[in-house]
KOLGU-4560 file (N, C-alpha, C; in nm, 3 decimals, padded with zeros to 5 digits):
<recs>
<n_xx: 01.038 n_yy: 01.916 n_zz: -00.691 ca_xx: 01.103 ca_yy: 01.790 ca_zz: -00.719 c_xx: 01.090 c_yy: 01.694 c_zz: -00.601 mol: A seq: 1 type: MET>
<n_xx: 01.116 n_yy: 01.743 n_zz: -00.481 ca_xx: 01.106 ca_yy: 01.659 ca_zz: -00.361 c_xx: 00.962 c_yy: 01.613 c_zz: -00.340 mol: A seq: 2 type: ILE>
<n_xx: 00.867 n_yy: 01.703 n_zz: -00.364 ca_xx: 00.727 ca_yy: 01.666 ca_zz: -00.344 c_xx: 00.682 c_yy: 01.562 c_zz: -00.444 mol: A seq: 3 type: PHE>
<n_xx: 00.735 n_yy: 01.567 n_zz: -00.565 ca_xx: 00.700 ca_yy: 01.467 ca_zz: -00.667 c_xx: 00.753 c_yy: 01.329 c_zz: -00.627 mol: A seq: 4 type: ALA>
<n_xx: 00.874 n_yy: 01.324 n_zz: -00.577 ca_xx: 00.931 ca_yy: 01.196 ca_zz: -00.533 c_xx: 00.855 c_yy: 01.144 c_zz: -00.411 mol: A seq: 5 type: VAL>
<n_xx: 00.822 n_yy: 01.233 n_zz: -00.320 ca_xx: 00.746 ca_yy: 01.194 ca_zz: -00.201 c_xx: 00.608 c_yy: 01.141 c_zz: -00.241 mol: A seq: 6 type: LEU>
<n_xx: 00.543 n_yy: 01.209 n_zz: -00.332 ca_xx: 00.411 ca_yy: 01.166 ca_zz: -00.378 c_xx: 00.420 c_yy: 01.030 c_zz: -00.447 mol: A seq: 7 type: ARG>
<n_xx: 00.523 n_yy: 01.011 n_zz: -00.531 ca_xx: 00.543 ca_yy: 00.883 ca_zz: -00.597 c_xx: 00.567 c_yy: 00.773 c_zz: -00.494 mol: A seq: 8 type: LEU>
<n_xx: 00.647 n_yy: 00.801 n_zz: -00.393 ca_xx: 00.676 ca_yy: 00.702 ca_zz: -00.290 c_xx: 00.552 c_yy: 00.662 c_zz: -00.212 mol: A seq: 9 type: SER>
<n_xx: 00.470 n_yy: 00.759 n_zz: -00.178 ca_xx: 00.347 ca_yy: 00.730 ca_zz: -00.102 c_xx: 00.250 c_yy: 00.649 c_zz: -00.186 mol: A seq: 10 type: VAL>
<n_xx: 00.230 n_yy: 00.688 n_zz: -00.311 ca_xx: 00.140 ca_yy: 00.614 ca_zz: -00.399 c_xx: 00.193 c_yy: 00.473 c_zz: -00.424 mol: A seq: 11 type: ILE>
<n_xx: 00.323 n_yy: 00.461 n_zz: -00.446 ca_xx: 00.383 ca_yy: 00.329 ca_zz: -00.468 c_xx: 00.367 c_yy: 00.242 c_zz: -00.344 mol: A seq: 12 type: ALA>
<n_xx: 00.385 n_yy: 00.300 n_zz: -00.226 ca_xx: 00.370 ca_yy: 00.223 ca_zz: -00.102 c_xx: 00.226 c_yy: 00.174 c_zz: -00.086 mol: A seq: 13 type: PHE>
<n_xx: 00.129 n_yy: 00.257 n_zz: -00.117 ca_xx: -00.012 ca_yy: 00.218 ca_zz: -00.105 c_xx: -00.043 c_yy: 00.106 c_zz: -00.203 mol: A seq: 14 type: ILE>
<n_xx: 00.005 n_yy: 00.118 n_zz: -00.326 ca_xx: -00.018 ca_yy: 00.013 ca_zz: -00.426 c_xx: 00.049 c_yy: -00.117 c_zz: -00.382 mol: A seq: 15 type: VAL>
<n_xx: 00.172 n_yy: -00.109 n_zz: -00.331 ca_xx: 00.242 ca_yy: -00.229 ca_zz: -00.286 c_xx: 00.172 c_yy: -00.290 c_zz: -00.165 mol: A seq: 16 type: MET>
<n_xx: 00.114 n_yy: -00.209 n_zz: -00.079 ca_xx: 00.040 ca_yy: -00.259 ca_zz: 00.036 c_xx: -00.081 c_yy: -00.339 c_zz: -00.009 mol: A seq: 17 type: LEU>
<n_xx: -00.154 n_yy: -00.287 n_zz: -00.107 ca_xx: -00.270 ca_yy: -00.358 ca_zz: -00.159 c_xx: -00.226 c_yy: -00.489 c_zz: -00.225 mol: A seq: 18 type: VAL>
<n_xx: -00.120 n_yy: -00.484 n_zz: -00.304 ca_xx: -00.068 ca_yy: -00.606 ca_zz: -00.369 c_xx: -00.024 c_yy: -00.707 c_zz: -00.264 mol: A seq: 19 type: VAL>
<n_xx: 00.041 n_yy: -00.661 n_zz: -00.159 ca_xx: 00.085 ca_yy: -00.751 ca_zz: -00.052 c_xx: -00.033 c_yy: -00.823 c_zz: 00.012 mol: A seq: 20 type: TYR>
<n_xx: -00.137 n_yy: -00.749 n_zz: 00.047 ca_xx: -00.252 ca_yy: -00.811 ca_zz: 00.113 c_xx: -00.323 c_yy: -00.909 c_zz: 00.020 mol: A seq: 21 type: PHE>
<n_xx: -00.338 n_yy: -00.874 n_zz: -00.106 ca_xx: -00.402 ca_yy: -00.965 ca_zz: -00.201 c_xx: -00.318 c_yy: -01.091 c_zz: -00.220 mol: A seq: 22 type: VAL>
<n_xx: -00.188 n_yy: -01.073 n_zz: -00.240 ca_xx: -00.099 ca_yy: -01.187 ca_zz: -00.258 c_xx: -00.092 c_yy: -01.274 c_zz: -00.134 mol: A seq: 23 type: LEU>
<n_xx: -00.091 n_yy: -01.213 n_zz: -00.018 ca_xx: -00.087 ca_yy: -01.288 ca_zz: 00.107 c_xx: -00.215 c_yy: -01.369 c_zz: 00.127 mol: A seq: 24 type: SER>
<n_xx: -00.329 n_yy: -01.308 n_zz: 00.102 ca_xx: -00.457 ca_yy: -01.378 ca_zz: 00.116 c_xx: -00.468 c_yy: -01.492 c_zz: 00.015 mol: A seq: 25 type: ALA>
<n_xx: -00.423 n_yy: -01.468 n_zz: -00.108 ca_xx: -00.428 ca_yy: -01.572 ca_zz: -00.210 c_xx: -00.337 c_yy: -01.689 c_zz: -00.172 mol: A seq: 26 type: TRP>
<n_xx: -00.216 n_yy: -01.660 n_zz: -00.129 ca_xx: -00.122 ca_yy: -01.765 ca_zz: -00.092 c_xx: -00.174 c_yy: -01.847 c_zz: 00.026 mol: A seq: 27 type: SER>
<n_xx: -00.233 n_yy: -01.780 n_zz: 00.123 ca_xx: -00.288 ca_yy: -01.849 ca_zz: 00.239 c_xx: -00.406 c_yy: -01.939 c_zz: 00.200 mol: A seq: 28 type: ARG>
<n_xx: -00.490 n_yy: -01.893 n_zz: 00.108 ca_xx: -00.603 ca_yy: -01.975 ca_zz: 00.066 c_xx: -00.556 c_yy: -02.096 c_zz: -00.015 mol: A seq: 29 type: SER>
<n_xx: -00.451 n_yy: -02.079 n_zz: -00.096 ca_xx: -00.395 ca_yy: -02.193 ca_zz: -00.169 c_xx: -00.340 c_yy: -02.295 c_zz: -00.070 mol: A seq: 30 type: VAL>
<n_xx: -00.270 n_yy: -02.248 n_zz: 00.031 ca_xx: -00.214 ca_yy: -02.339 ca_zz: 00.132 c_xx: -00.325 c_yy: -02.411 c_zz: 00.207 mol: A seq: 31 type: ARG>
<n_xx: -00.433 n_yy: -02.338 n_zz: 00.238 ca_xx: -00.547 ca_yy: -02.399 ca_zz: 00.309 c_xx: -00.610 c_yy: -02.510 c_zz: 00.224 mol: A seq: 32 type: ARG>
<n_xx: -00.626 n_yy: -02.485 n_zz: 00.094 ca_xx: -00.686 ca_yy: -02.587 ca_zz: 00.008 c_xx: -00.593 c_yy: -02.707 c_zz: -00.008 mol: A seq: 33 type: SER>
<n_xx: -00.462 n_yy: -02.684 n_zz: -00.013 ca_xx: -00.368 ca_yy: -02.797 ca_zz: -00.021 c_xx: -00.371 c_yy: -02.881 c_zz: 00.106 mol: A seq: 34 type: LYS>
<n_xx: -00.383 n_yy: -02.816 n_zz: 00.220 ca_xx: -00.393 ca_yy: -02.891 ca_zz: 00.346 c_xx: -00.521 c_yy: -02.972 c_zz: 00.351 mol: A seq: 35 type: LEU>
<n_xx: -00.631 n_yy: -02.913 n_zz: 00.303 ca_xx: -00.757 ca_yy: -02.987 ca_zz: 00.298 c_xx: -00.750 c_yy: -03.105 c_zz: 00.204 mol: A seq: 36 type: GLY>
<n_xx: -00.685 n_yy: -03.087 n_zz: 00.089 ca_xx: -00.669 ca_yy: -03.197 ca_zz: -00.006 c_xx: -00.580 c_yy: -03.306 c_zz: 00.052 mol: A seq: 37 type: ALA>
<n_xx: -00.476 n_yy: -03.265 n_zz: 00.126 ca_xx: -00.387 ca_yy: -03.364 ca_zz: 00.190 c_xx: -00.464 c_yy: -03.445 c_zz: 00.293 mol: A seq: 38 type: GLU>
<n_xx: -00.550 n_yy: -03.379 n_zz: 00.369 ca_xx: -00.630 ca_yy: -03.448 ca_zz: 00.470 c_xx: -00.722 c_yy: -03.551 c_zz: 00.403 mol: A seq: 39 type: TRP>
<n_xx: -00.789 n_yy: -03.509 n_zz: 00.296 ca_xx: -00.882 ca_yy: -03.598 ca_zz: 00.228 c_xx: -00.810 c_yy: -03.715 c_zz: 00.159 mol: A seq: 40 type: ASP>
<n_xx: -00.694 n_yy: -03.685 n_zz: 00.101 ca_xx: -00.619 ca_yy: -03.787 ca_zz: 00.028 c_xx: -00.565 c_yy: -03.896 c_zz: 00.121 mol: A seq: 41 type: GLU>
<n_xx: -00.517 n_yy: -03.855 n_zz: 00.237 ca_xx: -00.458 ca_yy: -03.952 ca_zz: 00.330 c_xx: -00.561 c_yy: -04.022 c_zz: 00.417 mol: A seq: 42 type: GLU>
<n_xx: -00.686 n_yy: -03.974 n_zz: 00.416 ca_xx: -00.791 ca_yy: -04.038 ca_zz: 00.494 c_xx: -00.763 c_yy: -04.040 c_zz: 00.643 mol: A seq: 43 type: GLY>
<n_xx: -00.716 n_yy: -03.929 n_zz: 00.695 ca_xx: -00.681 ca_yy: -03.921 ca_zz: 00.838 c_xx: -00.806 c_yy: -03.922 c_zz: 00.925 mol: A seq: 44 type: ARG>
<n_xx: -00.785 n_yy: -03.955 n_zz: 01.050 ca_xx: -00.894 ca_yy: -03.947 ca_zz: 01.148 c_xx: -00.862 c_yy: -03.833 c_zz: 01.244 mol: A seq: 45 type: SER>
<n_xx: -00.965 n_yy: -03.779 n_zz: 01.305 ca_xx: -00.946 ca_yy: -03.668 ca_zz: 01.398 c_xx: -01.014 c_yy: -03.543 c_zz: 01.347 mol: A seq: 46 type: GLY>
<n_xx: -00.967 n_yy: -03.430 n_zz: 01.395 ca_xx: -01.028 ca_yy: -03.301 ca_zz: 01.362 c_xx: -00.959 c_yy: -03.239 c_zz: 01.240 mol: A seq: 47 type: ASP>
<n_xx: -01.033 n_yy: -03.227 n_zz: 01.132 ca_xx: -00.980 ca_yy: -03.172 ca_zz: 01.007 c_xx: -00.942 c_yy: -03.024 c_zz: 01.023 mol: A seq: 48 type: ARG>
<n_xx: -01.028 n_yy: -02.949 n_zz: 01.091 ca_xx: -01.003 ca_yy: -02.805 ca_zz: 01.109 c_xx: -00.877 c_yy: -02.781 c_zz: 01.192 mol: A seq: 49 type: ASP>
<n_xx: -00.854 n_yy: -02.864 n_zz: 01.293 ca_xx: -00.733 ca_yy: -02.850 ca_zz: 01.376 c_xx: -00.609 c_yy: -02.878 c_zz: 01.292 mol: A seq: 50 type: ALA>
<n_xx: -00.617 n_yy: -02.978 n_zz: 01.203 ca_xx: -00.505 ca_yy: -03.010 ca_zz: 01.116 c_xx: -00.474 c_yy: -02.892 c_zz: 01.024 mol: A seq: 51 type: PHE>
<n_xx: -00.578 n_yy: -02.834 n_zz: 00.968 ca_xx: -00.559 ca_yy: -02.720 ca_zz: 00.877 c_xx: -00.502 c_yy: -02.600 c_zz: 00.953 mol: A seq: 52 type: ILE>
<n_xx: -00.553 n_yy: -02.572 n_zz: 01.071 ca_xx: -00.503 ca_yy: -02.459 ca_zz: 01.150 c_xx: -00.357 c_yy: -02.480 c_zz: 01.190 mol: A seq: 53 type: GLU>
<n_xx: -00.320 n_yy: -02.603 n_zz: 01.224 ca_xx: -00.181 ca_yy: -02.631 ca_zz: 01.258 c_xx: -00.091 c_yy: -02.612 c_zz: 01.136 mol: A seq: 54 type: GLN>
<n_xx: -00.137 n_yy: -02.656 n_zz: 01.019 ca_xx: -00.061 ca_yy: -02.636 ca_zz: 00.896 c_xx: -00.046 c_yy: -02.491 c_zz: 00.862 mol: A seq: 55 type: GLY>
<n_xx: -00.151 n_yy: -02.411 n_zz: 00.884 ca_xx: -00.143 ca_yy: -02.267 ca_zz: 00.856 c_xx: -00.051 c_yy: -02.197 c_zz: 00.956 mol: A seq: 56 type: LEU>
<n_xx: -00.047 n_yy: -02.245 n_zz: 01.079 ca_xx: 00.045 ca_yy: -02.187 ca_zz: 01.178 c_xx: 00.189 c_yy: -02.213 c_zz: 01.136 mol: A seq: 57 type: ALA>
<n_xx: 00.217 n_yy: -02.332 n_zz: 01.083 ca_xx: 00.351 ca_yy: -02.361 ca_zz: 01.032 c_xx: 00.381 c_yy: -02.275 c_zz: 00.909 mol: A seq: 58 type: GLU>
<n_xx: 00.280 n_yy: -02.253 n_zz: 00.825 ca_xx: 00.297 ca_yy: -02.170 ca_zz: 00.706 c_xx: 00.330 c_yy: -02.026 c_zz: 00.743 mol: A seq: 59 type: TYR>
<n_xx: 00.269 n_yy: -01.977 n_zz: 00.851 ca_xx: 00.294 ca_yy: -01.839 ca_zz: 00.893 c_xx: 00.440 c_yy: -01.814 c_zz: 00.928 mol: A seq: 60 type: ASP>
<n_xx: 00.511 n_yy: -01.915 n_zz: 00.972 ca_xx: 00.652 ca_yy: -01.900 ca_zz: 01.006 c_xx: 00.746 c_yy: -01.942 c_zz: 00.893 mol: A seq: 61 type: GLY>
<n_xx: 00.690 n_yy: -01.973 n_zz: 00.778 ca_xx: 00.771 ca_yy: -02.028 ca_zz: 00.669 c_xx: 00.842 c_yy: -01.919 c_zz: 00.588 mol: A seq: 62 type: SER>
<n_xx: 00.939 n_yy: -01.964 n_zz: 00.510 ca_xx: 01.014 ca_yy: -01.875 ca_zz: 00.423 c_xx: 00.925 c_yy: -01.815 c_zz: 00.314 mol: A seq: 63 type: LEU>
<n_xx: 00.833 n_yy: -01.894 n_zz: 00.262 ca_xx: 00.743 ca_yy: -01.846 ca_zz: 00.156 c_xx: 00.665 c_yy: -01.723 c_zz: 00.204 mol: A seq: 64 type: ARG>
<n_xx: 00.620 n_yy: -01.728 n_zz: 00.325 ca_xx: 00.544 ca_yy: -01.615 ca_zz: 00.381 c_xx: 00.632 c_yy: -01.491 c_zz: 00.389 mol: A seq: 65 type: ARG>
<n_xx: 00.757 n_yy: -01.509 n_zz: 00.425 ca_xx: 00.849 ca_yy: -01.396 ca_zz: 00.437 c_xx: 00.890 c_yy: -01.342 c_zz: 00.300 mol: A seq: 66 type: LYS>
<n_xx: 00.895 n_yy: -01.428 n_zz: 00.200 ca_xx: 00.931 ca_yy: -01.384 ca_zz: 00.066 c_xx: 00.827 c_yy: -01.291 c_zz: 00.005 mol: A seq: 67 type: LEU>
<n_xx: 00.703 n_yy: -01.303 n_zz: 00.050 ca_xx: 00.598 ca_yy: -01.214 ca_zz: 00.000 c_xx: 00.629 c_yy: -01.069 c_zz: 00.038 mol: A seq: 68 type: ILE>
<n_xx: 00.705 n_yy: -01.048 n_zz: 00.145 ca_xx: 00.745 ca_yy: -00.913 ca_zz: 00.183 c_xx: 00.835 c_yy: -00.848 c_zz: 00.078 mol: A seq: 69 type: LEU>
<n_xx: 00.887 n_yy: -00.927 n_zz: -00.015 ca_xx: 00.966 ca_yy: -00.874 ca_zz: -00.126 c_xx: 00.887 c_yy: -00.779 c_zz: -00.212 mol: A seq: 70 type: GLY>
<n_xx: 00.754 n_yy: -00.782 n_zz: -00.200 ca_xx: 00.669 ca_yy: -00.688 ca_zz: -00.272 c_xx: 00.705 c_yy: -00.545 c_zz: -00.235 mol: A seq: 71 type: VAL>
<n_xx: 00.752 n_yy: -00.524 n_zz: -00.113 ca_xx: 00.790 ca_yy: -00.390 ca_zz: -00.069 c_xx: 00.934 c_yy: -00.355 c_zz: -00.107 mol: A seq: 72 type: PHE>
<n_xx: 01.021 n_yy: -00.453 n_zz: -00.109 ca_xx: 01.164 ca_yy: -00.428 ca_zz: -00.127 c_xx: 01.203 c_yy: -00.416 c_zz: -00.274 mol: A seq: 73 type: VAL>
<n_xx: 01.157 n_yy: -00.509 n_zz: -00.355 ca_xx: 01.201 ca_yy: -00.518 ca_zz: -00.495 c_xx: 01.172 c_yy: -00.391 c_zz: -00.576 mol: A seq: 74 type: VAL>
<n_xx: 01.051 n_yy: -00.335 n_zz: -00.572 ca_xx: 01.028 ca_yy: -00.214 ca_zz: -00.652 c_xx: 01.120 c_yy: -00.097 c_zz: -00.616 mol: A seq: 75 type: PRO>
<n_xx: 01.145 n_yy: -00.076 n_zz: -00.486 ca_xx: 01.234 ca_yy: 00.034 ca_zz: -00.446 c_xx: 01.378 c_yy: 00.007 c_zz: -00.490 mol: A seq: 76 type: TYR>
<n_xx: 01.420 n_yy: -00.120 n_zz: -00.486 ca_xx: 01.553 ca_yy: -00.154 ca_zz: -00.535 c_xx: 01.565 c_yy: -00.127 c_zz: -00.685 mol: A seq: 77 type: LEU>
<n_xx: 01.463 n_yy: -00.165 n_zz: -00.761 ca_xx: 01.465 ca_yy: -00.143 ca_zz: -00.906 c_xx: 01.469 c_yy: 00.006 c_zz: -00.937 mol: A seq: 78 type: VAL>
<n_xx: 01.388 n_yy: 00.084 n_zz: -00.868 ca_xx: 01.388 ca_yy: 00.229 ca_zz: -00.890 c_xx: 01.524 c_yy: 00.287 c_zz: -00.853 mol: A seq: 79 type: ILE>
<n_xx: 01.582 n_yy: 00.244 n_zz: -00.744 ca_xx: 01.713 ca_yy: 00.293 ca_zz: -00.703 c_xx: 01.821 c_yy: 00.260 c_zz: -00.804 mol: A seq: 80 type: GLY>
<n_xx: 01.820 n_yy: 00.138 n_zz: -00.856 ca_xx: 01.919 ca_yy: 00.099 ca_zz: -00.957 c_xx: 01.899 c_yy: 00.179 c_zz: -01.084 mol: A seq: 81 type: VAL>
<n_xx: 01.775 n_yy: 00.200 n_zz: -01.126 ca_xx: 01.748 ca_yy: 00.279 ca_zz: -01.246 c_xx: 01.796 c_yy: 00.423 c_zz: -01.230 mol: A seq: 82 type: LEU>
<n_xx: 01.771 n_yy: 00.482 n_zz: -01.114 ca_xx: 01.817 ca_yy: 00.619 ca_zz: -01.090 c_xx: 01.968 c_yy: 00.625 c_zz: -01.094 mol: A seq: 83 type: VAL>
<n_xx: 02.034 n_yy: 00.528 n_zz: -01.033 ca_xx: 02.181 ca_yy: 00.525 ca_zz: -01.032 c_xx: 02.235 c_yy: 00.511 c_zz: -01.175 mol: A seq: 84 type: TYR>
<n_xx: 02.180 n_yy: 00.416 n_zz: -01.250 ca_xx: 02.229 ca_yy: 00.391 ca_zz: -01.386 c_xx: 02.209 c_yy: 00.512 c_zz: -01.476 mol: A seq: 85 type: VAL>
<n_xx: 02.092 n_yy: 00.573 n_zz: -01.468 ca_xx: 02.062 ca_yy: 00.689 ca_zz: -01.553 c_xx: 02.151 c_yy: 00.807 c_zz: -01.517 mol: A seq: 86 type: VAL>
<n_xx: 02.177 n_yy: 00.829 n_zz: -01.391 ca_xx: 02.250 ca_yy: 00.949 ca_zz: -01.351 c_xx: 02.401 c_yy: 00.932 c_zz: -01.345 mol: A seq: 87 type: ASN>
<n_xx: 02.449 n_yy: 00.811 n_zz: -01.322 ca_xx: 02.592 ca_yy: 00.796 ca_zz: -01.297 c_xx: 02.663 c_yy: 00.703 c_zz: -01.395 mol: A seq: 88 type: PHE>
<n_xx: 02.599 n_yy: 00.656 n_zz: -01.494 ca_xx: 02.665 ca_yy: 00.569 ca_zz: -01.593 c_xx: 02.678 c_yy: 00.639 c_zz: -01.726 mol: A seq: 89 type: GLN>
</recs>
């Protein structure tokens, strides 16, 4: 029984890790394209790449970036609630 739960936890963690990296890369690329579109739309002068890198640095400290970590927390919370409800309700 313990080994089955441990195996499930390890496999779930690996799947969540892959989902996290894919979601993080996708979100970062969307932000990069929005920054590029903002640069083109406003017709700014200067270095476009520096503007995009500065915007991505701000994005790295943002709440949206931290919310992606919910990929690790939410599934374990759901499993915990389901186990509690099934066994103790």
